[in-house]
C-alpha positions as CSV (number, residue, x, y, z in Angstrom):
1,M,-5.9,-16.5,5.8
2,P,-2.6,-14.7,5.4
3,T,-2.4,-11.2,4.0
4,P,-1.3,-11.3,0.4
5,L,2.3,-10.1,-0.1
6,A,2.4,-6.7,-1.9
7,E,4.2,-6.8,-5.2
8,L,5.7,-3.7,-6.9
9,S,6.2,-3.7,-10.7
10,A,8.7,-0.9,-11.3
11,P,10.2,0.6,-14.4
12,N,13.5,0.7,-12.5
13,A,13.6,-2.1,-10.0
14,E,17.2,-1.1,-8.9
15,A,16.0,2.4,-8.0
16,A,13.0,1.0,-6.1
17,R,15.3,-1.3,-4.3
18,G,17.4,1.6,-3.0
19,F,14.3,3.7,-2.1
20,Y,12.4,1.1,-0.2
21,G,15.5,-0.4,1.5
22,A,16.2,3.1,2.9
23,V,12.7,4.0,3.8
24,L,11.7,0.7,5.4
25,G,15.1,-0.3,6.8
26,C,14.8,-3.8,5.4
27,S,17.4,-6.0,3.7
28,L,16.7,-6.8,0.0
29,E,17.4,-10.2,-1.3
30,E,17.4,-11.1,-5.0
31,R,14.3,-12.9,-6.4
32,T,13.2,-13.4,-10.0
33,L,10.0,-14.1,-11.8
34,S,11.9,-15.0,-15.0
35,E,15.1,-14.0,-16.8
36,Q,13.4,-10.9,-18.0
37,R,11.9,-10.0,-14.6
38,P,14.6,-9.7,-12.0
39,G,13.6,-8.5,-8.6
40,F,14.1,-8.3,-4.9
41,A,12.3,-9.2,-1.7
42,C,12.2,-6.7,1.2
43,V,13.0,-8.8,4.2
44,R,12.5,-7.8,7.9
45,D,12.9,-10.1,10.8
46,G,13.4,-13.0,8.4
47,Q,10.0,-12.4,6.7
48,D,9.3,-11.2,3.2
49,V,7.3,-8.0,3.6
50,A,7.1,-7.0,-0.1
51,L,8.4,-8.0,-3.5
52,I,9.9,-5.6,-6.1
53,F,10.1,-6.7,-9.7
54,Q,11.3,-5.1,-12.9
55,A,8.3,-4.0,-15.0
56,P,7.9,-5.8,-18.4
57,Q,9.8,-4.0,-21.1
58,V,6.7,-2.9,-22.9
59,V,5.6,-0.9,-19.7
60,V,9.1,0.7,-19.5
61,N,9.1,1.6,-23.2
62,D,5.6,3.1,-22.9
63,G,6.7,5.3,-19.9
64,G,4.5,3.5,-17.5
65,D,4.5,4.1,-13.8
66,A,5.3,1.7,-11.0
67,V,2.3,-0.1,-9.5
68,W,1.9,-1.9,-6.2
69,D,-0.6,-4.8,-6.1
70,P,-2.3,-4.6,-3.6
71,E,-1.4,-1.1,-2.3
72,P,0.8,-1.8,0.8
73,R,0.7,-0.4,4.3
74,F,4.2,-0.8,5.8
75,A,4.6,-0.7,9.6
76,V,7.5,1.5,10.8
77,A,8.8,2.2,14.2
78,D,8.7,6.0,13.8
79,L,6.2,7.3,11.4
80,D,7.5,10.9,11.2
81,E,11.1,9.7,10.7
82,A,10.0,7.3,7.9
83,V,7.9,9.9,6.2
84,N,10.8,12.4,6.3
85,R,13.2,9.8,5.0
86,A,10.8,9.0,2.1
87,L,10.4,12.7,1.3
88,A,14.2,13.2,1.3
89,L,14.5,10.4,-1.2
90,G,12.0,12.0,-3.6
91,A,8.6,10.7,-2.4
92,E,5.5,12.9,-2.5
93,L,3.2,13.2,0.6
94,L,-0.4,12.7,-0.6
95,A,-2.1,12.5,2.8
96,P,-0.3,13.7,5.9
97,A,0.2,11.5,8.9
98,A,-3.1,11.1,10.6
99,E,-4.5,8.3,12.7
100,G,-1.1,6.7,12.7
101,Q,-0.6,6.5,8.9
102,A,0.5,8.5,5.9
103,L,-0.1,8.1,2.2
104,L,2.8,8.7,-0.2
105,R,3.8,8.4,-3.8
106,D,7.3,7.0,-4.5
107,P,9.6,8.5,-7.1
108,Q,8.3,6.1,-9.7
109,A,4.6,7.1,-9.0
110,A,3.5,4.0,-7.0
111,T,1.4,4.8,-3.9
112,F,2.0,3.2,-0.5
113,R,1.1,3.8,3.1
114,L,3.4,4.0,6.1
115,A,1.9,3.2,9.5
116,G,3.5,3.8,12.9
């Protein structure tokens, strides 16, 4: 059974697009759930690796955080480089790189893992 594709519901999908595009080194292609939920697919080697959608307006209005479902673990070529890039873009390191992965919180408060 294929691994489910991680989906990020973000209060600011454009900002998430820039952050994850830079951290993961993927291209981002437009996708939509509906007119009210524009979004993007992170694409690497021709495969969608994650989806980023605009959070519903009620979540944005209530000051809600971004949320991944399920929490993703993104493979990267150089873990230290990817972690440093994420930190430079405003991420917070929650668990330092150990056993080949690190746990981070993005600038919109969604947690994710990088694995190298």
